[in-house]
C-alpha positions as CSV (number, residue, x, y, z in Angstrom):
1,X,59.1,44.1,-12.1
2,X,62.4,44.8,-13.9
3,X,63.7,43.1,-17.0
4,X,65.6,40.4,-15.1
5,X,62.5,39.3,-13.2
6,X,60.4,39.4,-16.3
7,X,62.9,37.2,-18.3
8,X,63.1,34.7,-15.5
9,X,59.3,34.3,-15.8
10,X,59.0,34.1,-19.6
11,X,59.1,30.3,-19.6
12,X,56.2,30.0,-17.0
13,X,54.4,32.8,-18.9
14,X,54.7,31.0,-22.2
15,X,53.4,27.8,-20.6
16,X,50.4,29.5,-18.9
17,X,51.6,28.7,-15.4
18,X,51.3,32.2,-13.8
19,X,48.4,33.9,-12.1
20,X,46.4,36.5,-14.0
21,X,47.8,39.3,-12.0
22,X,51.4,38.5,-12.9
23,X,50.5,37.8,-16.5
24,X,49.0,41.3,-16.7
25,X,52.2,42.8,-15.3
26,X,54.2,40.9,-17.9
27,X,52.0,41.9,-20.8
28,X,52.2,45.5,-19.8
29,X,56.0,45.3,-19.6
30,X,56.3,43.6,-22.9
31,X,54.3,46.3,-24.6
32,X,56.9,48.9,-23.7
33,X,60.1,46.8,-23.6
34,X,61.7,45.8,-26.9
35,X,64.4,43.8,-25.2
36,X,62.0,41.5,-23.3
37,X,59.7,41.2,-26.3
38,X,62.6,40.0,-28.4
39,X,63.6,37.5,-25.6
40,X,60.1,36.1,-25.6
41,X,60.0,35.9,-29.4
42,X,63.3,34.0,-29.5
43,X,62.1,31.6,-26.8
44,X,58.9,31.0,-28.7
45,X,60.8,30.2,-31.9
46,X,63.0,27.7,-30.0
47,X,59.9,26.2,-28.4
48,X,58.3,25.8,-31.8
49,X,61.4,24.1,-33.2
50,X,61.5,21.8,-30.2
51,X,57.8,20.9,-30.5
52,X,58.3,19.9,-34.2
53,X,61.2,17.6,-33.5
54,X,60.4,13.9,-33.7
55,X,63.2,12.5,-31.5
56,X,65.3,11.2,-34.4
57,X,68.3,9.0,-34.0
58,X,71.2,11.2,-35.0
59,X,73.6,9.9,-37.7
60,X,77.1,9.1,-36.6
61,X,78.6,12.0,-38.5
62,X,76.1,14.6,-37.3
63,X,78.4,16.4,-35.0
64,X,81.3,16.6,-37.5
65,X,78.9,18.0,-40.1
66,X,77.4,20.5,-37.7
67,X,80.8,21.7,-36.6
68,X,81.9,22.1,-40.3
69,X,78.9,24.2,-41.2
70,X,79.3,26.4,-38.1
71,X,83.0,26.9,-39.0
72,X,82.0,27.8,-42.6
73,X,79.4,30.3,-41.4
74,X,81.9,31.8,-38.9
75,X,84.5,32.2,-41.6
76,X,82.0,33.8,-44.0
77,X,80.9,36.3,-41.3
78,X,84.4,37.1,-40.4
79,X,85.1,38.1,-44.0
80,X,82.1,40.3,-44.4
81,X,81.8,41.8,-40.9
82,X,83.9,44.8,-41.7
83,X,81.4,45.9,-44.4
84,X,78.5,45.9,-42.1
85,X,77.1,48.6,-39.8
86,X,77.1,48.0,-36.1
87,X,73.3,47.4,-35.9
88,X,73.5,45.0,-38.8
89,X,76.2,43.0,-37.1
90,X,74.2,42.7,-33.9
91,X,71.1,41.6,-35.8
92,X,73.0,38.9,-37.7
93,X,74.8,37.6,-34.7
94,X,71.5,37.3,-32.9
95,X,70.1,35.2,-35.7
96,X,73.3,33.1,-35.7
97,X,72.9,32.5,-32.0
98,X,69.4,31.4,-32.4
99,X,70.4,28.9,-35.1
100,X,73.2,27.6,-32.9
101,X,70.9,27.1,-29.9
102,X,68.3,25.3,-32.1
103,X,71.0,23.0,-33.5
104,X,72.2,22.2,-30.0
105,X,68.6,21.5,-28.9
106,X,68.2,19.2,-31.9
107,X,71.3,17.3,-30.9
108,X,70.2,17.1,-27.3
109,X,66.8,15.6,-28.2
110,X,68.5,13.2,-30.6
111,X,70.7,11.7,-27.9
112,X,67.9,11.6,-25.3
113,X,69.3,14.3,-23.0
114,X,65.8,15.8,-22.4
115,X,64.2,13.0,-20.4
116,X,60.6,12.9,-19.3
117,X,59.9,13.2,-15.6
118,X,58.9,10.2,-13.5
119,X,55.5,11.8,-12.6
120,X,54.5,12.4,-16.2
121,X,54.4,16.2,-15.7
122,X,57.0,17.1,-18.3
123,X,60.7,17.6,-18.5
124,X,62.8,17.7,-15.4
125,X,65.0,20.8,-15.6
126,X,68.2,21.6,-13.8
127,X,67.3,23.1,-10.4
128,X,68.7,26.6,-11.0
129,X,66.4,28.0,-13.7
130,X,63.2,26.5,-12.2
131,X,64.1,27.8,-8.7
132,X,64.9,31.2,-10.1
133,X,61.4,31.3,-11.6
134,X,60.1,30.2,-8.2
135,X,62.0,32.9,-6.3
136,X,60.9,35.6,-8.7
137,X,57.2,34.6,-8.5
138,X,57.2,34.1,-4.7
139,X,57.8,37.8,-3.9
140,X,54.4,38.7,-5.5
141,X,52.4,35.5,-5.6
142,X,53.4,32.6,-3.4
143,X,50.5,30.4,-4.7
144,X,51.7,30.8,-8.3
145,X,55.3,30.2,-7.2
146,X,54.3,26.9,-5.5
147,X,52.7,25.7,-8.7
148,X,56.0,26.1,-10.6
149,X,57.7,23.6,-8.2
150,X,54.8,21.2,-8.2
151,X,54.6,21.1,-12.0
152,X,58.4,20.6,-12.4
153,X,59.2,18.1,-9.6
154,X,57.8,14.8,-8.5
155,X,56.0,15.4,-5.2
156,X,53.9,13.8,-2.5
157,X,51.6,15.7,-0.2
158,X,52.3,14.5,3.4
159,X,51.8,15.5,7.0
160,X,55.2,16.5,8.6
161,X,55.1,13.7,11.2
162,X,54.4,11.1,8.4
163,X,57.3,12.3,6.2
164,X,59.8,10.1,8.1
165,X,58.6,7.1,6.2
166,X,59.7,8.7,2.9
167,X,62.7,10.6,4.1
168,X,64.3,8.3,6.6
169,X,64.5,10.9,9.3
170,X,62.2,13.0,11.6
171,X,62.0,16.5,10.0
172,X,62.3,19.6,12.1
173,X,58.9,20.9,11.2
174,X,57.3,17.8,12.8
175,X,58.1,19.5,16.2
176,X,56.2,22.6,17.3
177,X,56.8,25.7,15.2
178,X,57.2,29.1,16.8
179,X,53.9,30.5,17.9
180,X,53.5,33.0,15.1
181,X,53.5,30.3,12.3
182,X,51.2,27.5,11.4
183,X,51.7,24.8,8.7
184,X,49.7,25.2,5.6
185,X,51.1,22.2,3.5
186,X,54.1,19.9,3.3
187,X,55.5,18.0,0.3
188,X,58.2,15.4,0.0
189,X,59.7,16.8,-3.2
190,X,62.2,15.0,-5.5
191,X,64.5,17.6,-7.2
192,X,67.5,16.9,-9.4
193,X,69.9,17.8,-6.6
194,X,68.1,16.2,-3.6
195,X,64.9,14.9,-2.1
196,X,63.6,17.3,0.5
197,X,60.6,18.2,2.7
198,X,59.1,21.5,1.6
199,X,56.7,23.0,4.2
200,X,54.7,26.1,3.5
201,X,54.0,28.1,6.7
202,X,51.6,31.0,7.2
203,X,52.2,33.9,9.6
204,X,49.3,35.3,11.6
205,X,49.0,38.2,9.1
206,X,48.5,35.7,6.2
207,X,52.0,36.1,4.7
208,X,54.1,33.0,4.1
209,X,57.6,31.5,4.6
210,X,58.7,28.2,3.1
211,X,61.0,25.8,4.9
212,X,63.1,23.2,2.9
213,X,64.8,20.5,4.9
214,X,67.3,18.5,2.8
215,X,70.4,16.2,3.1
216,X,72.8,18.2,0.9
217,X,73.7,21.8,0.3
218,X,71.9,23.4,-2.7
219,X,74.0,26.4,-3.8
220,X,72.6,26.1,-7.3
221,X,69.2,27.1,-6.0
222,X,70.5,30.7,-5.7
223,X,72.8,30.9,-8.7
224,X,73.4,34.5,-9.6
225,X,71.9,35.8,-6.3
226,X,73.8,38.1,-3.9
227,X,74.8,36.1,-0.9
228,X,77.0,36.3,2.2
229,X,78.0,34.2,5.2
230,X,77.4,35.3,8.8
231,X,77.1,33.8,12.3
232,X,73.5,33.9,13.4
233,X,72.4,32.6,16.8
234,X,75.8,30.9,17.0
235,X,75.5,29.1,13.7
236,X,77.2,29.7,10.3
237,X,74.4,30.8,8.0
238,X,74.3,31.6,4.3
239,X,72.1,34.7,3.6
240,X,70.7,35.5,0.2
241,X,69.3,38.9,-0.7
242,X,66.0,38.6,-2.5
243,X,65.2,42.3,-2.7
244,X,62.4,42.8,-0.1
245,X,63.0,39.4,1.5
246,X,65.8,37.2,2.7
247,X,66.5,33.5,2.1
248,X,68.7,31.8,4.7
249,X,70.3,28.3,4.7
250,X,72.2,26.6,7.6
251,X,73.3,23.2,8.6
252,X,71.4,21.5,11.4
253,X,72.8,18.2,12.7
254,X,73.4,16.1,9.6
255,X,71.0,18.0,7.4
256,X,70.4,21.5,6.0
257,X,67.5,23.9,6.4
258,X,66.7,26.6,3.9
259,X,63.9,29.2,4.5
260,X,62.4,31.4,1.8
261,X,60.5,34.6,2.5
262,X,62.2,35.8,5.7
263,X,61.6,39.5,6.6
264,X,64.6,40.5,8.6
265,X,67.6,39.2,10.7
266,X,65.6,38.9,13.9
267,X,63.4,36.3,12.1
268,X,66.5,34.5,10.8
269,X,67.8,34.2,14.4
270,X,64.5,33.1,15.7
271,X,64.2,30.3,13.1
272,X,67.8,29.1,13.6
273,X,67.2,29.0,17.4
274,X,63.9,27.0,16.8
275,X,65.7,24.5,14.6
276,X,68.3,24.0,17.3
277,X,65.7,23.2,19.9
278,X,64.0,20.6,17.6
279,X,67.3,18.8,17.3
280,X,67.8,18.6,21.0
281,X,64.3,17.2,21.5
282,X,64.7,14.5,18.8
């Protein structure tokens, strides 16, 4: 794994959510990479600060005072920066950034921005960072990746043909899948951006794809990922490059279907054609 992949997994690594195999890969990387080790150390410092906070009610002048102190610090650094070496400047700016992040975190906690999730499993994050962790983990360990979603989002294990009671529509996976796939599990999952049906499907060789069926588009799921739009099996399809895999998302009737773990374009076309057939039958 490269530095970008490691840093996307540091939160899950810190919380003990990853498989032993991935943890060993991360530990080995951290031993030889100062940049990622520093990133983890900064994250741990912020986590420690957050854990020690007691959700105080912020005073009415808190923001003005914070802004004044930051301005004073900025002016002081501007006056002395010319006397510092380049490495010293970078080190001090890094410490300044950490203090600023910690201050923002304190303010956010004080005003109740970090709300507890409905299922008692912890804080509900914005979709993008959680989904980036999921995508990074999925390439090497789909089981560990699945646990990331289940821990962060309220979910209900269902059979696809029973999901209509929770979703209000008959999902595509309730119809027959192509012959080379079988359903392993399905969850109605409540994310910040939408409520969707997530279905984990297994190929005959044991590898997996994951099908999400949802009402709205979810471009934030793939924030920062390389993507392009093409016509596949007669439908406009958004394709996302995930190194050795492809994610594809397309509109089907009034809903959207997003599939993770696709191998090639022939599989994209097959799945789009399958989803079209399910709509015609419903």
